[in-house]
CHARMM-style PDB file with segment names, atoms N, HN, CA, C and O in Angstrom:
ATOM      1  N   MET     1       6.984  -9.297   6.448  1.00  0.00      PROA
ATOM      2  CA  MET     1       6.620 -10.529   5.824  1.00  0.00      PROA
ATOM      3  C   MET     1       7.540 -10.955   4.727  1.00  0.00      PROA
ATOM      4  O   MET     1       7.650 -12.140   4.412  1.00  0.00      PROA
ATOM      5  N   GLY     2       8.204  -9.986   4.142  1.00  0.00      PROA
ATOM      6  HN  GLY     2       8.115  -9.024   4.398  1.00  0.00      PROA
ATOM      7  CA  GLY     2       9.097 -10.255   2.902  1.00  0.00      PROA
ATOM      8  C   GLY     2       8.283 -10.006   1.663  1.00  0.00      PROA
ATOM      9  O   GLY     2       7.110  -9.635   1.697  1.00  0.00      PROA
ATOM     10  N   GLU     3       8.948 -10.224   0.604  1.00  0.00      PROA
ATOM     11  HN  GLU     3       9.901 -10.525   0.577  1.00  0.00      PROA
ATOM     12  CA  GLU     3       8.382 -10.032  -0.787  1.00  0.00      PROA
ATOM     13  C   GLU     3       7.540 -11.166  -1.156  1.00  0.00      PROA
ATOM     14  O   GLU     3       7.842 -12.301  -0.788  1.00  0.00      PROA
ATOM     15  N   CYS     4       6.505 -10.932  -1.859  1.00  0.00      PROA
ATOM     16  HN  CYS     4       6.260 -10.010  -2.159  1.00  0.00      PROA
ATOM     17  CA  CYS     4       5.595 -11.949  -2.408  1.00  0.00      PROA
ATOM     18  C   CYS     4       6.334 -12.792  -3.299  1.00  0.00      PROA
ATOM     19  O   CYS     4       7.197 -12.247  -3.988  1.00  0.00      PROA
ATOM     20  N   LYS     5       6.143 -14.057  -3.409  1.00  0.00      PROA
ATOM     21  HN  LYS     5       5.443 -14.499  -2.850  1.00  0.00      PROA
ATOM     22  CA  LYS     5       6.933 -14.936  -4.260  1.00  0.00      PROA
ATOM     23  C   LYS     5       6.573 -14.814  -5.701  1.00  0.00      PROA
ATOM     24  O   LYS     5       7.330 -15.239  -6.574  1.00  0.00      PROA
ATOM     25  N   TRP     6       5.358 -14.203  -5.988  1.00  0.00      PROA
ATOM     26  HN  TRP     6       4.743 -13.858  -5.279  1.00  0.00      PROA
ATOM     27  CA  TRP     6       4.951 -13.940  -7.338  1.00  0.00      PROA
ATOM     28  C   TRP     6       5.404 -12.568  -7.799  1.00  0.00      PROA
ATOM     29  O   TRP     6       5.134 -12.227  -8.951  1.00  0.00      PROA
ATOM     30  N   PHE     7       6.030 -11.804  -7.042  1.00  0.00      PROA
ATOM     31  HN  PHE     7       6.249 -12.081  -6.107  1.00  0.00      PROA
ATOM     32  CA  PHE     7       6.362 -10.379  -7.393  1.00  0.00      PROA
ATOM     33  C   PHE     7       7.333 -10.326  -8.582  1.00  0.00      PROA
ATOM     34  O   PHE     7       7.139  -9.474  -9.448  1.00  0.00      PROA
ATOM     35  N   PRO     8       8.388 -11.200  -8.683  1.00  0.00      PROA
ATOM     36  CA  PRO     8       9.216 -11.020  -9.885  1.00  0.00      PROA
ATOM     37  C   PRO     8       8.503 -11.135 -11.231  1.00  0.00      PROA
ATOM     38  O   PRO     8       8.950 -10.559 -12.222  1.00  0.00      PROA
ATOM     39  N   ALA     9       7.445 -11.843 -11.265  1.00  0.00      PROA
ATOM     40  HN  ALA     9       7.082 -12.311 -10.460  1.00  0.00      PROA
ATOM     41  CA  ALA     9       6.728 -11.996 -12.589  1.00  0.00      PROA
ATOM     42  C   ALA     9       5.391 -11.267 -12.607  1.00  0.00      PROA
ATOM     43  O   ALA     9       4.665 -11.331 -13.599  1.00  0.00      PROA
ATOM     44  N   CYS    10       5.054 -10.565 -11.507  1.00  0.00      PROA
ATOM     45  HN  CYS    10       5.644 -10.513 -10.701  1.00  0.00      PROA
ATOM     46  CA  CYS    10       3.768  -9.719 -11.444  1.00  0.00      PROA
ATOM     47  C   CYS    10       3.758  -8.517 -12.232  1.00  0.00      PROA
ATOM     48  O   CYS    10       4.725  -7.758 -12.176  1.00  0.00      PROA
ATOM     49  N   PRO    11       2.725  -8.253 -12.991  1.00  0.00      PROA
ATOM     50  CA  PRO    11       2.552  -7.015 -13.745  1.00  0.00      PROA
ATOM     51  C   PRO    11       2.699  -5.789 -12.891  1.00  0.00      PROA
ATOM     52  O   PRO    11       3.136  -4.759 -13.405  1.00  0.00      PROA
ATOM     53  N   MET    12       2.360  -5.828 -11.611  1.00  0.00      PROA
ATOM     54  HN  MET    12       2.004  -6.665 -11.194  1.00  0.00      PROA
ATOM     55  CA  MET    12       2.411  -4.750 -10.726  1.00  0.00      PROA
ATOM     56  C   MET    12       3.885  -4.204 -10.581  1.00  0.00      PROA
ATOM     57  O   MET    12       4.123  -2.999 -10.492  1.00  0.00      PROA
ATOM     58  N   LYS    13       4.795  -5.121 -10.567  1.00  0.00      PROA
ATOM     59  HN  LYS    13       4.603  -6.100 -10.640  1.00  0.00      PROA
ATOM     60  CA  LYS    13       6.215  -4.729 -10.540  1.00  0.00      PROA
ATOM     61  C   LYS    13       6.604  -3.908 -11.882  1.00  0.00      PROA
ATOM     62  O   LYS    13       7.204  -2.833 -11.860  1.00  0.00      PROA
ATOM     63  N   ARG    14       6.169  -4.584 -13.064  1.00  0.00      PROA
ATOM     64  HN  ARG    14       5.683  -5.457 -13.082  1.00  0.00      PROA
ATOM     65  CA  ARG    14       6.512  -3.962 -14.266  1.00  0.00      PROA
ATOM     66  C   ARG    14       5.788  -2.482 -14.376  1.00  0.00      PROA
ATOM     67  O   ARG    14       6.429  -1.517 -14.794  1.00  0.00      PROA
ATOM     68  N   TYR    15       4.573  -2.386 -14.020  1.00  0.00      PROA
ATOM     69  HN  TYR    15       4.053  -3.170 -13.681  1.00  0.00      PROA
ATOM     70  CA  TYR    15       3.832  -1.128 -14.039  1.00  0.00      PROA
ATOM     71  C   TYR    15       4.597  -0.049 -13.110  1.00  0.00      PROA
ATOM     72  O   TYR    15       4.715   1.125 -13.461  1.00  0.00      PROA
ATOM     73  N   THR    16       5.060  -0.509 -12.001  1.00  0.00      PROA
ATOM     74  HN  THR    16       4.965  -1.463 -11.716  1.00  0.00      PROA
ATOM     75  CA  THR    16       5.688   0.399 -11.102  1.00  0.00      PROA
ATOM     76  C   THR    16       6.986   0.830 -11.639  1.00  0.00      PROA
ATOM     77  O   THR    16       7.347   2.005 -11.571  1.00  0.00      PROA
ATOM     78  N   GLU    17       7.694  -0.099 -12.171  1.00  0.00      PROA
ATOM     79  HN  GLU    17       7.401  -1.053 -12.227  1.00  0.00      PROA
ATOM     80  CA  GLU    17       9.004   0.255 -12.762  1.00  0.00      PROA
ATOM     81  C   GLU    17       8.840   1.226 -13.870  1.00  0.00      PROA
ATOM     82  O   GLU    17       9.659   2.133 -14.015  1.00  0.00      PROA
ATOM     83  N   ARG    18       7.827   1.083 -14.655  1.00  0.00      PROA
ATOM     84  HN  ARG    18       7.161   0.347 -14.538  1.00  0.00      PROA
ATOM     85  CA  ARG    18       7.566   2.041 -15.736  1.00  0.00      PROA
ATOM     86  C   ARG    18       6.998   3.342 -15.402  1.00  0.00      PROA
ATOM     87  O   ARG    18       6.923   4.226 -16.255  1.00  0.00      PROA
ATOM     88  N   GLY    19       6.588   3.505 -14.184  1.00  0.00      PROA
ATOM     89  HN  GLY    19       6.649   2.787 -13.491  1.00  0.00      PROA
ATOM     90  CA  GLY    19       6.105   4.680 -13.643  1.00  0.00      PROA
ATOM     91  C   GLY    19       4.598   4.909 -13.910  1.00  0.00      PROA
ATOM     92  O   GLY    19       4.144   6.037 -13.719  1.00  0.00      PROA
ATOM     93  N   VAL    20       3.825   3.947 -14.324  1.00  0.00      PROA
ATOM     94  HN  VAL    20       4.193   3.030 -14.479  1.00  0.00      PROA
ATOM     95  CA  VAL    20       2.462   4.100 -14.622  1.00  0.00      PROA
ATOM     96  C   VAL    20       1.528   3.629 -13.465  1.00  0.00      PROA
ATOM     97  O   VAL    20       0.304   3.674 -13.579  1.00  0.00      PROA
ATOM     98  N   LEU    21       2.164   3.173 -12.337  1.00  0.00      PROA
ATOM     99  HN  LEU    21       3.159   3.137 -12.244  1.00  0.00      PROA
ATOM    100  CA  LEU    21       1.476   2.705 -11.154  1.00  0.00      PROA
ATOM    101  C   LEU    21       2.179   3.249  -9.951  1.00  0.00      PROA
ATOM    102  O   LEU    21       3.405   3.186  -9.864  1.00  0.00      PROA
ATOM    103  N   SER    22       1.438   3.776  -9.031  1.00  0.00      PROA
ATOM    104  HN  SER    22       0.442   3.826  -9.101  1.00  0.00      PROA
ATOM    105  CA  SER    22       2.049   4.268  -7.830  1.00  0.00      PROA
ATOM    106  C   SER    22       2.834   3.163  -7.051  1.00  0.00      PROA
ATOM    107  O   SER    22       2.348   2.039  -6.925  1.00  0.00      PROA
ATOM    108  N   GLY    23       3.957   3.466  -6.570  1.00  0.00      PROA
ATOM    109  HN  GLY    23       4.352   4.379  -6.672  1.00  0.00      PROA
ATOM    110  CA  GLY    23       4.724   2.447  -5.760  1.00  0.00      PROA
ATOM    111  C   GLY    23       3.977   2.127  -4.436  1.00  0.00      PROA
ATOM    112  O   GLY    23       4.389   1.230  -3.700  1.00  0.00      PROA
ATOM    113  N   ARG    24       2.959   2.808  -4.158  1.00  0.00      PROA
ATOM    114  HN  ARG    24       2.624   3.536  -4.756  1.00  0.00      PROA
ATOM    115  CA  ARG    24       2.235   2.562  -2.883  1.00  0.00      PROA
ATOM    116  C   ARG    24       1.682   1.023  -3.005  1.00  0.00      PROA
ATOM    117  O   ARG    24       1.664   0.274  -2.028  1.00  0.00      PROA
ATOM    118  N   TRP    25       1.281   0.673  -4.170  1.00  0.00      PROA
ATOM    119  HN  TRP    25       1.296   1.282  -4.963  1.00  0.00      PROA
ATOM    120  CA  TRP    25       0.708  -0.623  -4.332  1.00  0.00      PROA
ATOM    121  C   TRP    25       1.740  -1.746  -4.001  1.00  0.00      PROA
ATOM    122  O   TRP    25       1.456  -2.669  -3.237  1.00  0.00      PROA
ATOM    123  N   THR    26       2.907  -1.625  -4.592  1.00  0.00      PROA
ATOM    124  HN  THR    26       3.138  -0.876  -5.212  1.00  0.00      PROA
ATOM    125  CA  THR    26       3.878  -2.587  -4.339  1.00  0.00      PROA
ATOM    126  C   THR    26       4.427  -2.622  -2.935  1.00  0.00      PROA
ATOM    127  O   THR    26       4.769  -3.683  -2.412  1.00  0.00      PROA
ATOM    128  N   GLU    27       4.513  -1.426  -2.311  1.00  0.00      PROA
ATOM    129  HN  GLU    27       4.236  -0.564  -2.735  1.00  0.00      PROA
ATOM    130  CA  GLU    27       4.953  -1.429  -0.917  1.00  0.00      PROA
ATOM    131  C   GLU    27       3.953  -2.024   0.042  1.00  0.00      PROA
ATOM    132  O   GLU    27       4.287  -2.738   0.988  1.00  0.00      PROA
ATOM    133  N   GLU    28       2.625  -1.673  -0.266  1.00  0.00      PROA
ATOM    134  HN  GLU    28       2.353  -1.093  -1.034  1.00  0.00      PROA
ATOM    135  CA  GLU    28       1.557  -2.167   0.629  1.00  0.00      PROA
ATOM    136  C   GLU    28       1.358  -3.599   0.541  1.00  0.00      PROA
ATOM    137  O   GLU    28       1.220  -4.287   1.553  1.00  0.00      PROA
ATOM    138  N   TYR    29       1.336  -4.116  -0.744  1.00  0.00      PROA
ATOM    139  HN  TYR    29       1.448  -3.557  -1.565  1.00  0.00      PROA
ATOM    140  CA  TYR    29       0.895  -5.500  -1.008  1.00  0.00      PROA
ATOM    141  C   TYR    29       2.111  -6.465  -1.244  1.00  0.00      PROA
ATOM    142  O   TYR    29       2.288  -7.477  -0.566  1.00  0.00      PROA
ATOM    143  N   CYS    30       2.998  -6.031  -2.347  1.00  0.00      PROA
ATOM    144  HN  CYS    30       2.855  -5.209  -2.898  1.00  0.00      PROA
ATOM    145  CA  CYS    30       3.986  -6.994  -2.814  1.00  0.00      PROA
ATOM    146  C   CYS    30       5.135  -7.128  -1.798  1.00  0.00      PROA
ATOM    147  O   CYS    30       5.769  -8.177  -1.683  1.00  0.00      PROA
ATOM    148  N   ARG    31       5.370  -6.060  -1.090  1.00  0.00      PROA
ATOM    149  HN  ARG    31       4.855  -5.208  -1.183  1.00  0.00      PROA
ATOM    150  CA  ARG    31       6.441  -6.166  -0.148  1.00  0.00      PROA
ATOM    151  C   ARG    31       5.927  -6.024   1.318  1.00  0.00      PROA
ATOM    152  O   ARG    31       6.693  -5.984   2.281  1.00  0.00      PROA
ATOM    153  N   GLY    32       4.641  -5.955   1.405  1.00  0.00      PROA
ATOM    154  HN  GLY    32       4.019  -5.988   0.623  1.00  0.00      PROA
ATOM    155  CA  GLY    32       4.005  -5.801   2.680  1.00  0.00      PROA
ATOM    156  C   GLY    32       3.184  -6.987   2.983  1.00  0.00      PROA
ATOM    157  O   GLY    32       3.701  -8.103   3.021  1.00  0.00      PROA
ATOM    158  N   ASP    33       1.915  -6.793   3.202  1.00  0.00      PROA
ATOM    159  HN  ASP    33       1.495  -5.886   3.170  1.00  0.00      PROA
ATOM    160  CA  ASP    33       0.985  -7.856   3.568  1.00  0.00      PROA
ATOM    161  C   ASP    33       0.485  -8.534   2.269  1.00  0.00      PROA
ATOM    162  O   ASP    33      -0.677  -8.313   1.925  1.00  0.00      PROA
ATOM    163  N   TRP    34       1.176  -9.244   1.612  1.00  0.00      PROA
ATOM    164  HN  TRP    34       2.120  -9.423   1.892  1.00  0.00      PROA
ATOM    165  CA  TRP    34       0.849  -9.876   0.330  1.00  0.00      PROA
ATOM    166  C   TRP    34      -0.242 -10.884   0.409  1.00  0.00      PROA
ATOM    167  O   TRP    34      -0.928 -11.159  -0.575  1.00  0.00      PROA
ATOM    168  N   ARG    35      -0.409 -11.449   1.601  1.00  0.00      PROA
ATOM    169  HN  ARG    35       0.148 -11.226   2.400  1.00  0.00      PROA
ATOM    170  CA  ARG    35      -1.565 -12.405   1.815  1.00  0.00      PROA
ATOM    171  C   ARG    35      -2.915 -11.786   1.555  1.00  0.00      PROA
ATOM    172  O   ARG    35      -3.847 -12.486   1.158  1.00  0.00      PROA
ATOM    173  N   ARG    36      -3.043 -10.489   1.769  1.00  0.00      PROA
ATOM    174  HN  ARG    36      -2.285  -9.921   2.091  1.00  0.00      PROA
ATOM    175  CA  ARG    36      -4.266  -9.771   1.441  1.00  0.00      PROA
ATOM    176  C   ARG    36      -4.510  -9.522  -0.012  1.00  0.00      PROA
ATOM    177  O   ARG    36      -5.624  -9.190  -0.417  1.00  0.00      PROA
ATOM    178  N   CYS    37      -3.449  -9.684  -0.825  1.00  0.00      PROA
ATOM    179  HN  CYS    37      -2.544  -9.954  -0.497  1.00  0.00      PROA
ATOM    180  CA  CYS    37      -3.550  -9.322  -2.225  1.00  0.00      PROA
ATOM    181  C   CYS    37      -4.490 -10.293  -3.072  1.00  0.00      PROA
ATOM    182  O   CYS    37      -4.266 -11.500  -3.156  1.00  0.00      PROA
ATOM    183  N   VAL    38      -5.429  -9.734  -3.614  1.00  0.00      PROA
ATOM    184  HN  VAL    38      -5.611  -8.753  -3.546  1.00  0.00      PROA
ATOM    185  CA  VAL    38      -6.353 -10.530  -4.417  1.00  0.00      PROA
ATOM    186  C   VAL    38      -5.662 -11.243  -5.600  1.00  0.00      PROA
ATOM    187  O   VAL    38      -6.041 -12.357  -5.960  1.00  0.00      PROA
ATOM    188  N   ARG    39      -4.682 -10.616  -6.180  1.00  0.00      PROA
ATOM    189  HN  ARG    39      -4.374  -9.710  -5.887  1.00  0.00      PROA
ATOM    190  CA  ARG    39      -3.930 -11.292  -7.216  1.00  0.00      PROA
ATOM    191  C   ARG    39      -3.180 -12.442  -6.647  1.00  0.00      PROA
ATOM    192  O   ARG    39      -3.227 -13.518  -7.242  1.00  0.00      PROA
ATOM    193  N   TYR    40      -2.512 -12.322  -5.584  1.00  0.00      PROA
ATOM    194  HN  TYR    40      -2.473 -11.447  -5.100  1.00  0.00      PROA
ATOM    195  CA  TYR    40      -1.791 -13.414  -4.978  1.00  0.00      PROA
ATOM    196  C   TYR    40      -2.741 -14.620  -4.718  1.00  0.00      PROA
ATOM    197  O   TYR    40      -2.407 -15.767  -5.012  1.00  0.00      PROA
ATOM    198  N   GLN    41      -3.939 -14.309  -4.155  1.00  0.00      PROA
ATOM    199  HN  GLN    41      -4.210 -13.376  -3.916  1.00  0.00      PROA
ATOM    200  CA  GLN    41      -4.920 -15.348  -3.885  1.00  0.00      PROA
ATOM    201  C   GLN    41      -5.330 -16.030  -5.160  1.00  0.00      PROA
ATOM    202  O   GLN    41      -5.442 -17.256  -5.192  1.00  0.00      PROA
ATOM    203  N   ALA    42      -5.554 -15.290  -6.193  1.00  0.00      PROA
ATOM    204  HN  ALA    42      -5.463 -14.294  -6.167  1.00  0.00      PROA
ATOM    205  CA  ALA    42      -5.913 -15.935  -7.522  1.00  0.00      PROA
ATOM    206  C   ALA    42      -4.849 -16.753  -8.070  1.00  0.00      PROA
ATOM    207  O   ALA    42      -5.117 -17.816  -8.630  1.00  0.00      PROA
ATOM    208  N   GLU    43      -3.612 -16.314  -7.943  1.00  0.00      PROA
ATOM    209  HN  GLU    43      -3.395 -15.451  -7.488  1.00  0.00      PROA
ATOM    210  CA  GLU    43      -2.464 -17.154  -8.438  1.00  0.00      PROA
ATOM    211  C   GLU    43      -2.441 -18.443  -7.670  1.00  0.00      PROA
ATOM    212  O   GLU    43      -2.277 -19.509  -8.263  1.00  0.00      PROA
ATOM    213  N   GLU    44      -2.591 -18.383  -6.431  1.00  0.00      PROA
ATOM    214  HN  GLU    44      -2.723 -17.517  -5.949  1.00  0.00      PROA
ATOM    215  CA  GLU    44      -2.473 -19.563  -5.610  1.00  0.00      PROA
ATOM    216  C   GLU    44      -3.505 -20.615  -5.889  1.00  0.00      PROA
ATOM    217  O   GLU    44      -3.280 -21.813  -5.718  1.00  0.00      PROA
ATOM    218  N   ARG    45      -4.674 -20.117  -6.334  1.00  0.00      PROA
ATOM    219  HN  ARG    45      -4.856 -19.144  -6.473  1.00  0.00      PROA
ATOM    220  CA  ARG    45      -5.793 -20.971  -6.680  1.00  0.00      PROA
ATOM    221  C   ARG    45      -5.769 -21.373  -8.178  1.00  0.00      PROA
ATOM    222  O   ARG    45      -6.599 -22.164  -8.624  1.00  0.00      PROA
ATOM    223  N   GLY    46      -4.822 -20.826  -8.930  1.00  0.00      PROA
ATOM    224  HN  GLY    46      -4.147 -20.183  -8.568  1.00  0.00      PROA
ATOM    225  CA  GLY    46      -4.684 -21.056 -10.348  1.00  0.00      PROA
ATOM    226  C   GLY    46      -5.762 -20.469 -11.214  1.00  0.00      PROA
ATOM    227  O   GLY    46      -6.060 -20.944 -12.310  1.00  0.00      PROA
ATOM    228  N   GLU    47      -6.367 -19.355 -10.646  1.00  0.00      PROA
ATOM    229  HN  GLU    47      -6.124 -18.969  -9.756  1.00  0.00      PROA
ATOM    230  CA  GLU    47      -7.459 -18.696 -11.306  1.00  0.00      PROA
ATOM    231  C   GLU    47      -6.916 -17.549 -12.311  1.00  0.00      PROA
ATOM    232  O   GLU    47      -5.976 -16.847 -11.937  1.00  0.00      PROA
ATOM    233  N   ASP    48      -7.448 -17.372 -13.472  1.00  0.00      PROA
ATOM    234  HN  ASP    48      -8.211 -17.943 -13.776  1.00  0.00      PROA
ATOM    235  CA  ASP    48      -7.158 -16.385 -14.404  1.00  0.00      PROA
ATOM    236  C   ASP    48      -7.545 -15.041 -13.849  1.00  0.00      PROA
ATOM    237  O   ASP    48      -8.565 -14.911 -13.173  1.00  0.00      PROA
ATOM    238  N   HSD    49      -6.775 -14.088 -14.116  1.00  0.00      PROA
ATOM    239  HN  HSD    49      -5.946 -14.194 -14.665  1.00  0.00      PROA
ATOM    240  CA  HSD    49      -7.112 -12.696 -13.748  1.00  0.00      PROA
ATOM    241  C   HSD    49      -6.399 -11.748 -14.658  1.00  0.00      PROA
ATOM    242  O   HSD    49      -5.268 -12.027 -15.057  1.00  0.00      PROA
ATOM    243  N   PRO    50      -7.032 -10.587 -15.023  1.00  0.00      PROA
ATOM    244  CA  PRO    50      -6.269  -9.688 -15.998  1.00  0.00      PROA
ATOM    245  C   PRO    50      -5.041  -9.003 -15.309  1.00  0.00      PROA
ATOM    246  O   PRO    50      -4.987  -8.776 -14.101  1.00  0.00      PROA
ATOM    247  N   ASP    51      -4.137  -8.724 -16.146  1.00  0.00      PROA
ATOM    248  HN  ASP    51      -4.181  -8.908 -17.128  1.00  0.00      PROA
ATOM    249  CA  ASP    51      -2.945  -7.948 -15.744  1.00  0.00      PROA
ATOM    250  C   ASP    51      -3.231  -6.667 -15.089  1.00  0.00      PROA
ATOM    251  O   ASP    51      -2.492  -6.224 -14.210  1.00  0.00      PROA
ATOM    252  N   TRP    52      -4.336  -6.033 -15.516  1.00  0.00      PROA
ATOM    253  HN  TRP    52      -4.936  -6.393 -16.230  1.00  0.00      PROA
ATOM    254  CA  TRP    52      -4.684  -4.701 -15.035  1.00  0.00      PROA
ATOM    255  C   TRP    52      -5.555  -4.782 -13.773  1.00  0.00      PROA
ATOM    256  O   TRP    52      -6.126  -3.765 -13.380  1.00  0.00      PROA
ATOM    257  N   MET    53      -5.680  -5.946 -13.122  1.00  0.00      PROA
ATOM    258  HN  MET    53      -5.217  -6.772 -13.441  1.00  0.00      PROA
ATOM    259  CA  MET    53      -6.311  -6.043 -11.901  1.00  0.00      PROA
ATOM    260  C   MET    53      -5.330  -5.610 -10.711  1.00  0.00      PROA
ATOM    261  O   MET    53      -4.224  -6.134 -10.576  1.00  0.00      PROA
ATOM    262  N   LEU    54      -5.783  -4.692  -9.926  1.00  0.00      PROA
ATOM    263  HN  LEU    54      -6.681  -4.267 -10.036  1.00  0.00      PROA
ATOM    264  CA  LEU    54      -4.925  -4.223  -8.815  1.00  0.00      PROA
ATOM    265  C   LEU    54      -4.914  -5.199  -7.618  1.00  0.00      PROA
ATOM    266  O   LEU    54      -5.803  -6.033  -7.446  1.00  0.00      PROA
ATOM    267  N   PRO    55      -3.949  -5.057  -6.876  1.00  0.00      PROA
ATOM    268  CA  PRO    55      -3.913  -6.041  -5.707  1.00  0.00      PROA
ATOM    269  C   PRO    55      -5.126  -6.057  -4.757  1.00  0.00      PROA
ATOM    270  O   PRO    55      -5.339  -7.037  -4.043  1.00  0.00      PROA
ATOM    271  N   ASP    56      -5.904  -4.992  -4.751  1.00  0.00      PROA
ATOM    272  HN  ASP    56      -5.731  -4.196  -5.331  1.00  0.00      PROA
ATOM    273  CA  ASP    56      -7.173  -5.008  -3.998  1.00  0.00      PROA
ATOM    274  C   ASP    56      -8.319  -5.598  -4.698  1.00  0.00      PROA
ATOM    275  O   ASP    56      -9.424  -5.650  -4.157  1.00  0.00      PROA
ATOM    276  N   GLY    57      -8.084  -6.083  -5.982  1.00  0.00      PROA
ATOM    277  HN  GLY    57      -7.187  -6.042  -6.422  1.00  0.00      PROA
ATOM    278  CA  GLY    57      -9.107  -6.636  -6.735  1.00  0.00      PROA
ATOM    279  C   GLY    57      -9.811  -5.822  -7.751  1.00  0.00      PROA
ATOM    280  O   GLY    57     -10.485  -6.339  -8.643  1.00  0.00      PROA
ATOM    281  N   SER    58      -9.646  -4.494  -7.608  1.00  0.00      PROA
ATOM    282  HN  SER    58      -9.099  -4.074  -6.884  1.00  0.00      PROA
ATOM    283  CA  SER    58     -10.308  -3.530  -8.545  1.00  0.00      PROA
ATOM    284  C   SER    58      -9.519  -3.580  -9.866  1.00  0.00      PROA
ATOM    285  O   SER    58      -8.350  -3.964  -9.893  1.00  0.00      PROA
ATOM    286  N   LEU    59     -10.196  -3.178 -10.964  1.00  0.00      PROA
ATOM    287  HN  LEU    59     -11.145  -2.866 -10.942  1.00  0.00      PROA
ATOM    288  CA  LEU    59      -9.642  -3.142 -12.217  1.00  0.00      PROA
ATOM    289  C   LEU    59      -9.275  -1.625 -12.645  1.00  0.00      PROA
ATOM    290  O   LEU    59     -10.074  -0.696 -12.528  1.00  0.00      PROA
ATOM    291  N   ASP    60      -8.065  -1.504 -13.116  1.00  0.00      PROA
ATOM    292  HN  ASP    60      -7.415  -2.259 -13.211  1.00  0.00      PROA
ATOM    293  CA  ASP    60      -7.614  -0.258 -13.643  1.00  0.00      PROA
ATOM    294  C   ASP    60      -7.497  -0.316 -15.166  1.00  0.00      PROA
ATOM    295  O   ASP    60      -6.494  -0.742 -15.737  1.00  0.00      PROA
ATOM    296  N   LEU    61      -8.592   0.141 -15.787  1.00  0.00      PROA
ATOM    297  HN  LEU    61      -9.408   0.487 -15.322  1.00  0.00      PROA
ATOM    298  CA  LEU    61      -8.536  -0.015 -17.341  1.00  0.00      PROA
ATOM    299  C   LEU    61      -7.435   0.862 -17.969  1.00  0.00      PROA
ATOM    300  O   LEU    61      -7.057   0.643 -19.120  1.00  0.00      PROA
ATOM    301  N   GLY    62      -6.948   1.798 -17.260  1.00  0.00      PROA
ATOM    302  HN  GLY    62      -7.256   1.976 -16.325  1.00  0.00      PROA
ATOM    303  CA  GLY    62      -5.810   2.648 -17.754  1.00  0.00      PROA
ATOM    304  C   GLY    62      -4.508   1.763 -17.953  1.00  0.00      PROA
ATOM    305  O   GLY    62      -3.648   2.072 -18.778  1.00  0.00      PROA
ATOM    306  N   LEU    63      -4.423   0.669 -17.163  1.00  0.00      PROA
ATOM    307  HN  LEU    63      -5.121   0.417 -16.493  1.00  0.00      PROA
ATOM    308  CA  LEU    63      -3.268  -0.212 -17.285  1.00  0.00      PROA
ATOM    309  C   LEU    63      -3.398  -1.245 -18.455  1.00  0.00      PROA
ATOM    310  O   LEU    63      -2.439  -1.873 -18.904  1.00  0.00      PROA
ATOM    311  N   LYS    64      -4.625  -1.348 -18.879  1.00  0.00      PROA
ATOM    312  HN  LYS    64      -5.404  -0.837 -18.515  1.00  0.00      PROA
ATOM    313  CA  LYS    64      -4.839  -2.362 -19.909  1.00  0.00      PROA
ATOM    314  C   LYS    64      -4.031  -2.077 -21.215  1.00  0.00      PROA
ATOM    315  O   LYS    64      -4.143  -0.989 -21.781  1.00  0.00      PROA
ATOM    316  N   GLY    65      -3.244  -3.030 -21.671  1.00  0.00      PROA
ATOM    317  HN  GLY    65      -3.153  -3.914 -21.211  1.00  0.00      PROA
ATOM    318  CA  GLY    65      -2.486  -2.881 -22.865  1.00  0.00      PROA
ATOM    319  C   GLY    65      -1.144  -2.211 -22.530  1.00  0.00      PROA
ATOM    320  O   GLY    65      -0.454  -1.894 -23.499  1.00  0.00      PROA
ATOM    321  N   ARG    66      -0.709  -1.969 -21.400  1.00  0.00      PROA
ATOM    322  HN  ARG    66      -1.269  -2.227 -20.612  1.00  0.00      PROA
ATOM    323  CA  ARG    66       0.529  -1.306 -21.047  1.00  0.00      PROA
ATOM    324  C   ARG    66       1.567  -2.257 -20.760  1.00  0.00      PROA
ATOM    325  OT1 ARG    66       2.691  -1.867 -20.442  1.00  0.00      PROA
TER     326      ARG     66
END
């Protein structure tokens, strides 16, 4: 499918580059089936969502403030 258009600005990219988030997330969603990404869907609808929300929609409070 190619890379998600939001990936360059997505916190998931930053977290992965810093080593605080498994690359599995970016491979599965950001460079994989990004249409399933809850973050992508929220961006497309213009809805606010926290940076620590994972692509599946769950919240990882360990990422908060990182």
